[in-house]
N, C-alpha and C positions, 0 to 999 in steps of 0.2 A: 759956379765953376769949380768953388771948395766945397760944397757941399757933397757935389758930384766925384769931386775925386776920393774924399771919404768913404763914398758907397763902393766906388773900385779896390782902395783897399782893405774894407772888409771882408767882400767877396773874395779876394784873395786869401788870405788870411784861414776864413774857413773849409777853401779849397787845400789848401796846405796840410789843414789840421785832418781834412774826411784822406787824404790820400796816405798818410800817417799810418792813421789807423788803421786801414788798409793792409799796408803792402809790410808794415814793423810791428803791427800790434801794441801800436802806443793807445795808453790807456788816458783818455782827456779826463777823470774824474783825478787821478792822480795827478797828471797837467796841472790841473786847475784846482785843485786842494780838496776836493771834493769827496774823493775817496780814501784809500790804502794806499798801500805803495803797488810802484810803477810791475805792471808784468808785464813780460817779452816770453813770446815763439821765438822757435827757433824759422829760418827760411823756409817757406810753403806751406804755416799752420800748422806740421807735423813735429811731434816729440819725439825725443830721441828712443828708438827702439832697440830691445833685444836680439836675439840670433835668429831663434825659431820662430814664436809665436805672435810677438811684438809686443810683450807686454812691457807696461813703463815699469819704471824701476820705483816702485813705491815699498820695498821690502819683502817678507815672507807671502806669499800669495797664500790663499785659505783652498785646502783640497781635500777630497774625499780619499779613501783606499780602499783595496779587498786588495784576497792573496789568492793567486791562482793555485789552483787544487787539480786530482789527479781524477776524470772520470771516464765511465767505459763508453764507448760509442761502439755503434756496428755502421757498416756503410751499408745503409739499406737501398734497394733499388724501388723507387716508385714510378709507378706507372698508373693510368685512366683505362679501365675495361668494359664490356659488356657479360652482362648473364646470356648464357643459351643454354635454350631446350638441350638436354644429352641428346634425344630423339625429338625428329621434328617433318610433319610430313603435311601436304595439301590435300586431302580424297578426292581423289576424282574417277571417276565411271571409265571403263574403257570400252567400252559403245555407247552408245545413242541410245537415249530411249527418253520417255517419260516418267515422270517420278508418281510413283503410288505411294510410297507413302515417307513418312520423316518416322525416324522410331528412338530419336531422344529430345534431351530438352540442350540451351543452350547451356555452355558454361559445365554440363556435365564431364565425371570421372568415366571411364568405362573401362573395362577390361580387354584384354585382347580374343579378338575375334567374334566380340558384343556388333548384333548386325544393326546398321546406322541407316539404310536408306534400302529401301526396295522399289525396283524399276517395275514398269507394265512388264508384264511375262504371259501373256496369253499365246503369242507368236510361237514364243518358245516350248514353249509347253506342249503346243499340236507336233512345233517339229521334234518334239522327245517323243511321242507316242506316236509319230509314222515310221518316225527309227526304228522302236521296238520291235513294231508290227512287223518290220521286214528284217527285223533281223530273229525272229521266229520263223518266219520260211526259209529265212537262209541257215536256218540251225535243223528246222524238218527235211529240207532237200538235204542238206549233209547226212544228214543220220539216215535217209535212204542209200545213198550209193557207197556209207561206209558197209551198209550191212549186203548189198551186192557185189561191192571189191573182196571181201570174204570170201565168198564163191564163186567168183573170177567173172561175174556176171555183167561187168560195166568195164567201160575205160578209161586209164588210168586218168585221161585228158580229163573226164566227165567227173571223175572225183576232185581231180584237183582244180576243177574250176566250182566245184557243191562247196570245196576247205575256203578256196580265195572267195566266196561269195560268204562264208560266212564271219569270215575274218574284216572284211568289209564290212558290214551290217554291225558286228560288235562296236568297231572306229567311229561309226557313224553314233551309236548310242553313246557313246562316253563323247564324245564333240557337242551333240545337243545338251547334255547334262552341266556338262561346262559353262554352255553360252545361260544355259539356266543360271545356274549355278551365280554366274560374275552379275547378274541383275540383283543381286544381294550384295551389297556392299556394306562388308562388316572390319572392323578396326586392325589394323596390321598388329599393336602392341598394345600395352595398359596404357593411359594417359589423361589429358584434359584436354577437352572437345574446345575451340571457341565458337564463334557465332557462325550458324550457316545462312549460304549464301543464296539460296532457292525456297522455294515453295513445292509443297504437295500441287503435281499436275503441272509443275516446270519443266518444258521440252530443254533437255540437253543434250550435248554433243560430247562426243570422246574428250578426253583431257578436261571438260571443265573443273574448274575446283570448287567443291563443293561447301567443304568444312576443313578449316585446319584442327591437326589432334596434335599436340604438345606432350611429351614423358616430364613431369616438371620434379618429378621425386628425388631425380638426379641432374645439375643444372653444372655446366661448364662454364669456368671465368677466363675469358677470352682478353688477350692483351699482348702489346707489343713491347721488348724492351729495347734501346741502343745496341747497336751490334757489340760496341763495347764493354757493354755489360753481361755477355754472353756466359761467360764464364762463371760469373755470381748466383746466375740463375739455373747452370747448369750443377751447383753445388747443393741449391738448396734441393726442400725436398718438399716444404712446404710454402702456401702464402699466406699471408691473413690480407682483409680487405673489409671494406665498409659500403654500405651504399646511403645514397643523401636522403632515400626516401626513407630509412630507420637509422635513425642519429641515437649517437651513443650506443653502438651495440656493432661489435668485430667477430667476424667469422674466420674461419680456415680451410683452405681448401688443397687438397691437394695433387701436385704438379703429376700431366699424366700424360705430357707430348711435348716435344718443341720442335717445332717446323723444321723440316732437313735445309731449305733454302733462306737465304737474309730478303727481304723483301729490295731488290734497288733502288725502287722510287725512294723510299725512306730510311735506307739500310738500316731495317730495325728486324728483331726475329718476334716471332707469333708463339705467343704460349697458349697452351689450352692446360686447365686446372681444375678439378673437378670437386663439386659440393653435394655433400648429402643433403637433399634439400627434405627429408619425408617430412618434416612438422609443417611445410608450405607458408614459410615465412617469406620469401624471395619469388620472384617471378621474372619472366623470360625478358631480356629489354632492358632491365634496369642498368643504371650506370654505374662504376660499383669504381674505388680509389683502392690498389693494388700497394702492399707491400712485400719485398720481398726480401727477407732479415739477411742482412751478412755477418759475416763473422765479426769477434766486437774484439776491442782491443782499444789500452789507455791511451786516453790524451790529456793533455793539457788545455785547463781552462780557464776564459776570464769572462768578468760579463762584459759585455757588448759595448757598453758606453767606457770602457779602458783604451777602445781604438780613435787611433787619432788619424787621420787623412790626411798628407802634406803633399807635396808635386814629386817627391822622391820615393812614394807609397805609404804604407800601413805604417806607423809607430805607434809605441805603447811608453809612456811615461812612468821607469822603475822609482820606489822610491828605498830610501836609505841617509841615515845621520841626519835628515834634514832638508837631502836637496834631492834633486829628480836627473835620472839619467835617460834620455832618448835611445829606445830601442827599437830598428827596424827589425819585423817582423813577418811571417808568412802566416797567411791565416786557413784555416781548415772549414768545417761542418758548422753551423750555425744553429743551435740548440735551445727554445724557448730563453730569450734573452742571453743568452751566451754563446762565445765562440772559439774554438778549438783554433791553440796558436800551434803550429806544425812547427815552426824555428825561431830562434831569440828568446825562449823564454822556458823558465823548470819552474815547474810545482815547487810552491812555497814562497814565492817572490813577492814584493807588495808594489801593485802595480795602482795608477792615481786613475778613479774611475769619474771625479769631476771638480770642476776645475783645469781640466787640462789642456780647452783649447787655445788658453794662450802663452802656457808656458814654453821653455826653451831650455835645452841642452845645461844640467848644471845647474839651473835656478833655486832659489832657498824657496821653500812649501813649508805649510804651517798645516800640519795635521788634522780636521777641525771633527771626522768620524771615521772610522773604521768600520767595513762591512765583513761578514763572515767569509770564509773561504768560498769560491766561485764555485766548487762543485756542488 
């Protein structure tokens, strides 16, 4: 029984020691003489913290700084666009018929009026020959009636009928000639042909697309901008753009037209610009990234690392005389690792760029590195 009582006492002592370590931070090594002095923490296990970032009071914090400076920025309008042919048409016949000849190679460049397709014209030529024969007969009849009329030996009605028959015959010849001419399909403008969709001998109906013709020496840059940026686009004369297909190259196009109506679905304004593609470097259908240059202005810039986000907004710590001051700022554009400060800072102010996460207003700091001006 005595041994059992000693066991219970030992268990109670161990439990009390564990409770003290957990809730009061008691150092057992110190109590037992095996360690250094006793270490304690505040209730809840957290050290006292400063007002802003919560850094413990260990002396001046090591920070890096840089100077805010003036840079020139422009409020550019950015958009995605598409290259379109200045002129584009699907070549199609006006009448049904059989394709007798194909007079071009796929992808060829052709001039305006170049024959592209020849349809079977046997019936049309026969109709034209018949119309010409009727015209000859009508003209001979009219010539006789005209001579008789001058001598007064023919009635006016007979003369009028001969005149009408001649005019009808002439019109019939012209119509037959037009029908024959339409069986030869020519390029309506100079451009580049696509791939033909038919072969020789195929019978096609009127309106069937035979080949695509695009005018590629002049391209349209088509893009849309939000309606709030309409004034910026109206003031611009040119746009610059890049194509992912040609990395590292920038092109310039002249703004040619703005759609008079705003798209009610996307609340966007459609814009067209013309690009001289005489060298043939670009193709219709390419995705392009368009920049409409805005007017330049001066801006106060700081490194992006100087910005600290707090619950009350964006903050910057300025440095002077060994201490920092917490400044609430209004931010603008971000450009290549730097950010524009619209309000709360002026050029020449020294700002903390590293070591600022745990700072608080009025904290003592020690500058270990100072960068050049942010601009």
